[in-house]
Backbone as a printed PyTorch tensor [residue, N CA C, xyz], in Angstrom:
tensor([[[ 91.8950,  50.4950, 105.4450],
         [ 91.0070,  50.7440, 104.3330],
         [ 89.7630,  51.4970, 104.7720]],

        [[ 89.3770,  51.3670, 106.0030],
         [ 88.1860,  52.0290, 106.5090],
         [ 88.3380,  53.5460, 106.4850]],

        [[ 89.5330,  54.0160, 106.7670],
         [ 89.7660,  55.4550, 106.7450],
         [ 89.6520,  56.0090, 105.3220]],

        [[ 90.0990,  55.2380, 104.3570],
         [ 89.9840,  55.6720, 102.9610],
         [ 88.5240,  55.7720, 102.5370]],

        [[ 87.7270,  54.7780, 102.9530],
         [ 86.3070,  54.8220, 102.6130],
         [ 85.6220,  56.0090, 103.2730]],

        [[ 85.9680,  56.2940, 104.5230],
         [ 85.3930,  57.4500, 105.2140],
         [ 85.7780,  58.7490, 104.5180]],

        [[ 87.0280,  58.8410, 104.1110],
         [ 87.4980,  60.0340, 103.4110],
         [ 86.7890,  60.1870, 102.0710]],

        [[ 86.6530,  59.0830, 101.3490],
         [ 85.9880,  59.1130, 100.0480],
         [ 84.5290,  59.5510, 100.2040]],

        [[ 83.8290,  59.0180, 101.2000],
         [ 82.4340,  59.3970, 101.4460],
         [ 82.3260,  60.8690, 101.8500]],

        [[ 83.2480,  61.3160, 102.6590],
         [ 83.2380,  62.7140, 103.0900],
         [ 83.4570,  63.6530, 101.9060]],

        [[ 84.4100,  63.3250, 101.0390],
         [ 84.6600,  64.1450,  99.8560],
         [ 83.4740,  64.1230,  98.9080]],

        [[ 82.8260,  62.9710,  98.7830],
         [ 81.6600,  62.8820,  97.9090],
         [ 80.5120,  63.7460,  98.4490]],

        [[ 80.2860,  63.7160,  99.7630],
         [ 79.2520,  64.5650, 100.3670],
         [ 79.5640,  66.0410, 100.1650]],

        [[ 80.8240,  66.4100, 100.3340],
         [ 81.2190,  67.8050, 100.1350],
         [ 81.0130,  68.2410,  98.6830]],

        [[ 81.3640,  67.3890,  97.7360],
         [ 81.1660,  67.7110,  96.3260],
         [ 79.6890,  67.8510,  95.9860]],

        [[ 78.8580,  66.9700,  96.5240],
         [ 77.4140,  67.0660,  96.2840],
         [ 76.8480,  68.3470,  96.8950]],

        [[ 77.2950,  68.7110,  98.0820],
         [ 76.8410,  69.9350,  98.7340],
         [ 77.2620,  71.1590,  97.9280]],

        [[ 78.4740,  71.1500,  97.4010],
         [ 78.9470,  72.2680,  96.5870],
         [ 78.1540,  72.3560,  95.2820]],

        [[ 77.9030,  71.2300,  94.6400],
         [ 77.1160,  71.2380,  93.4040],
         [ 75.7020,  71.7430,  93.6600]],

        [[ 75.0940,  71.3250,  94.7540],
         [ 73.7460,  71.7720,  95.0980],
         [ 73.7330,  73.2730,  95.3710]],

        [[ 74.7650,  73.7880,  96.0130],
         [ 74.8600,  75.2080,  96.2890],
         [ 75.0430,  76.0400,  95.0300]],

        [[ 75.7320,  75.5010,  94.0390],
         [ 75.9290,  76.2130,  92.7860],
         [ 74.6540,  76.2360,  91.9450]],

        [[ 73.8370,  75.1870,  92.0430],
         [ 72.5980,  75.1300,  91.2630],
         [ 71.5000,  76.0010,  91.8560]],

        [[ 71.3930,  76.0430,  93.1680],
         [ 70.3090,  76.7730,  93.8270],
         [ 70.6390,  78.2580,  93.9010]],

        [[ 69.5910,  79.0710,  93.8410],
         [ 69.7680,  80.5080,  93.9640],
         [ 69.9080,  80.8680,  95.4400]],

        [[ 70.6160,  81.9590,  95.6710],
         [ 70.7940,  82.4250,  97.0420],
         [ 69.4680,  82.9720,  97.5650]],

        [[ 69.1960,  82.7170,  98.8120],
         [ 67.9860,  83.2260,  99.4270],
         [ 68.1470,  84.6650,  99.8720]],

        [[ 67.0990,  85.1930, 100.4630],
         [ 67.1200,  86.5750, 100.9180],
         [ 68.2020,  86.7910, 101.9720]],

        [[ 68.3220,  85.8540, 102.9010],
         [ 69.3370,  85.9830, 103.9480],
         [ 70.7440,  85.9840, 103.3580]],

        [[ 70.9810,  85.1330, 102.3790],
         [ 72.2990,  85.0940, 101.7340],
         [ 72.6240,  86.3900, 101.0150]],

        [[ 71.6210,  86.9420, 100.3290],
         [ 71.8380,  88.2210,  99.6440],
         [ 72.0880,  89.3500, 100.6300]],

        [[ 71.3770,  89.3510, 101.7470],
         [ 71.6010,  90.3740, 102.7700],
         [ 72.9980,  90.2590, 103.3700]],

        [[ 73.4420,  89.0440, 103.5950],
         [ 74.7940,  88.8380, 104.1320],
         [ 75.8510,  89.3120, 103.1280]],

        [[ 75.6410,  89.0060, 101.8610],
         [ 76.5880,  89.4080, 100.8220],
         [ 76.6380,  90.9270, 100.7100]],

        [[ 75.4760,  91.5660, 100.6920],
         [ 75.4210,  93.0200, 100.6200],
         [ 76.0190,  93.6860, 101.8480]],

        [[ 75.7690,  93.1140, 103.0170],
         [ 76.3450,  93.6670, 104.2410],
         [ 77.8590,  93.5610, 104.2550]],

        [[ 78.3680,  92.4640, 103.7530],
         [ 79.8150,  92.2860, 103.6820],
         [ 80.4320,  93.3090, 102.7340]],

        [[ 79.7920,  93.5120, 101.5900],
         [ 80.3050,  94.5070, 100.6510],
         [ 80.2720,  95.9080, 101.2530]],

        [[ 79.2120,  96.2090, 101.9840],
         [ 79.1240,  97.5120, 102.6390],
         [ 80.2330,  97.7240, 103.6520]],

        [[ 80.5030,  96.7090, 104.4440],
         [ 81.5730,  96.8190, 105.4370],
         [ 82.9420,  96.9490, 104.7750]],

        [[ 83.1300,  96.2400, 103.6710],
         [ 84.4040,  96.3410, 102.9600],
         [ 84.6400,  97.7440, 102.4240]],

        [[ 83.5770,  98.4910, 102.1650],
         [ 83.7170,  99.8550, 101.6840],
         [ 83.8330, 100.8440, 102.8350]],

        [[ 83.0390, 100.6650, 103.8790],
         [ 82.9280, 101.6690, 104.9390],
         [ 84.1070, 101.6400, 105.9120]],

        [[ 84.5990, 100.4820, 106.2570],
         [ 85.6480, 100.3900, 107.2790],
         [ 86.9180, 101.1450, 106.8780]],

        [[ 87.4310, 101.0120, 105.6390],
         [ 88.6070, 101.8200, 105.2810],
         [ 88.3190, 103.3210, 105.2890]],

        [[ 87.0970, 103.7160, 104.9100],
         [ 86.7540, 105.1390, 104.9150],
         [ 86.7630, 105.6940, 106.3330]],

        [[ 86.1420, 104.9900, 107.2520],
         [ 86.0850, 105.4500, 108.6440],
         [ 87.4770, 105.4310, 109.2660]],

        [[ 88.2450, 104.3810, 108.9760],
         [ 89.6190, 104.3370, 109.4750],
         [ 90.4530, 105.4870, 108.9460]],

        [[ 90.2940, 105.8110, 107.6640],
         [ 91.0060, 106.9470, 107.0930],
         [ 90.5880, 108.2610, 107.7170]],

        [[ 89.2890, 108.4090, 108.0070],
         [ 88.8030, 109.6410, 108.6290],
         [ 89.3990, 109.8110, 110.0260]],

        [[ 89.4160, 108.7310, 110.7980],
         [ 89.9920, 108.8190, 112.1510],
         [ 91.4870, 109.1040, 112.1120]],

        [[ 92.1930, 108.4210, 111.2360],
         [ 93.6350, 108.6500, 111.1340],
         [ 93.9270, 110.0760, 110.6690]],

        [[ 93.1960, 110.5450, 109.6670],
         [ 93.4000, 111.9030, 109.1800],
         [ 93.0600, 112.9460, 110.2290]],

        [[ 91.9830, 112.7100, 110.9670],
         [ 91.6090, 113.6640, 112.0290],
         [ 92.6870, 113.7190, 113.1090]],

        [[ 93.2430, 112.5680, 113.4430],
         [ 94.2990, 112.5350, 114.4550],
         [ 95.5320, 113.2910, 113.9640]],

        [[ 95.9160, 113.0770, 112.6960],
         [ 97.0730, 113.7890, 112.1490],
         [ 96.8100, 115.2900, 112.0700]],

        [[ 95.5880, 115.6900, 111.7330],
         [ 95.2490, 117.1120, 111.6910],
         [ 95.2830, 117.7420, 113.0800]],

        [[ 94.9610, 116.9760, 114.0920],
         [ 94.9680, 117.5300, 115.4480],
         [ 96.3930, 117.7490, 115.9680]],

        [[ 97.3770, 117.0910, 115.3770],
         [ 98.7630, 117.2630, 115.8020],
         [ 99.3210, 118.6130, 115.3760]],

        [[ 98.8330, 119.1620, 114.2700],
         [ 99.3250, 120.4360, 113.7650],
         [ 98.1420, 121.2470, 113.2520]],

        [[ 97.8890, 122.3710, 113.8420],
         [ 96.7320, 123.1960, 113.4920],
         [ 96.8510, 123.8490, 112.1130]],

        [[ 98.0400, 123.9170, 111.5480],
         [ 98.2320, 124.5600, 110.2500],
         [ 97.5580, 123.8030, 109.1120]],

        [[ 97.4200, 122.5020, 109.2570],
         [ 96.9030, 121.6870, 108.1610],
         [ 95.3990, 121.8190, 107.9720]],

        [[ 94.6530, 122.1540, 108.9580],
         [ 93.1990, 122.2390, 108.8370],
         [ 92.6020, 120.8550, 108.6940]],

        [[ 92.0980, 120.5530, 107.5210],
         [ 91.5010, 119.2270, 107.2870],
         [ 92.1690, 118.5050, 106.1280]],

        [[ 93.3740, 118.8600, 105.7940],
         [ 94.0510, 118.2400, 104.6550],
         [ 94.2160, 116.7320, 104.8210]],

        [[ 94.7000, 116.3150, 105.9760],
         [ 94.9300, 114.8870, 106.1940],
         [ 93.6110, 114.1270, 106.2410]],

        [[ 92.6040, 114.7290, 106.8440],
         [ 91.3180, 114.0430, 106.9500],
         [ 90.7400, 113.7720, 105.5690]],

        [[ 90.6800, 114.7890, 104.7380],
         [ 90.1320, 114.6200, 103.3920],
         [ 90.9890, 113.6510, 102.5800]],

        [[ 92.2970, 113.7700, 102.6990],
         [ 93.1940, 112.8770, 101.9510],
         [ 92.9860, 111.4250, 102.3340]],

        [[ 92.8940, 111.1600, 103.6270],
         [ 92.7450, 109.7760, 104.0600],
         [ 91.3390, 109.2370, 103.8100]],

        [[ 90.3360, 110.0920, 103.7740],
         [ 89.0020, 109.6220, 103.3900],
         [ 89.0140, 109.1930, 101.9250]],

        [[ 89.6540, 109.9790, 101.0780],
         [ 89.7490, 109.6120,  99.6610],
         [ 90.5300, 108.3110,  99.4960]],

        [[ 91.6210, 108.1770, 100.2160],
         [ 92.3890, 106.9220, 100.1720],
         [ 91.5250, 105.7630, 100.6780]],

        [[ 90.7220, 106.0150, 101.7120],
         [ 89.8240, 104.9860, 102.2330],
         [ 88.7760, 104.5720, 101.2230]],

        [[ 88.2450, 105.5300, 100.4560],
         [ 87.2750, 105.1950,  99.4080],
         [ 87.9220, 104.3200,  98.3500]],

        [[ 89.1150, 104.6810,  97.9220],
         [ 89.8190, 103.8920,  96.9100],
         [ 90.1270, 102.4880,  97.4470]],

        [[ 90.5940, 102.4210,  98.6830],
         [ 90.8960, 101.1070,  99.2740],
         [ 89.6160, 100.2870,  99.4450]],

        [[ 88.5170, 100.9240,  99.8070],
         [ 87.2520, 100.2110,  99.9610],
         [ 86.7380,  99.6660,  98.6440]],

        [[ 86.8360, 100.4560,  97.5810],
         [ 86.4180,  99.9720,  96.2650],
         [ 87.3020,  98.8180,  95.8160]],

        [[ 88.6030,  98.9530,  96.0610],
         [ 89.5100,  97.8540,  95.7140],
         [ 89.1440,  96.5880,  96.5080]],

        [[ 88.8120,  96.7380,  97.7900],
         [ 88.3970,  95.5890,  98.6030],
         [ 87.1570,  94.9270,  98.0290]],

        [[ 86.1900,  95.7390,  97.6250],
         [ 84.9530,  95.1910,  97.0710],
         [ 85.2120,  94.4310,  95.7780]],

        [[ 86.0200,  95.0110,  94.8880],
         [ 86.3240,  94.3430,  93.6240],
         [ 87.0830,  93.0450,  93.8830]],

        [[ 88.0380,  93.1000,  94.7830],
         [ 88.8120,  91.9010,  95.1320],
         [ 87.9000,  90.8090,  95.6980]],

        [[ 86.9530,  91.1990,  96.5470],
         [ 86.0360,  90.2280,  97.1530],
         [ 85.1030,  89.6290,  96.1090]],

        [[ 84.5780,  90.4650,  95.2120],
         [ 83.6420,  89.9680,  94.1970],
         [ 84.3620,  89.0500,  93.2170]],

        [[ 85.5600,  89.4140,  92.7910],
         [ 86.2980,  88.5620,  91.8490],
         [ 86.7650,  87.2650,  92.4820]],

        [[ 86.9700,  87.2580,  93.7800],
         [ 87.4140,  86.0510,  94.4590],
         [ 86.3110,  85.0400,  94.6690]],

        [[ 85.0680,  85.4750,  94.4730],
         [ 83.9320,  84.5780,  94.6420],
         [ 83.7770,  83.7350,  93.3820]],

        [[ 83.5530,  82.4210,  93.5280],
         [ 83.3820,  81.5670,  92.3450],
         [ 82.0640,  81.8240,  91.6390]]])
């Protein structure tokens, strides 16, 4: 029975902590962390697309910058999708 009481107390503390977090506004540090995360979710696919496109363009000189521009655009779309997915997943 002691384990049940410990579990019940732990769940009650977690619920109180969650309720307190929902009532209180996020501080400056929390907002900076949230904004930084959103920025990374947008930038990382763009940079990855640029590197991949540049590498593909270097394999064949005929293409010029076609792959680079294409993959940057795909990276922007993927980054926006990541941001929307992250924002909607937040309670």
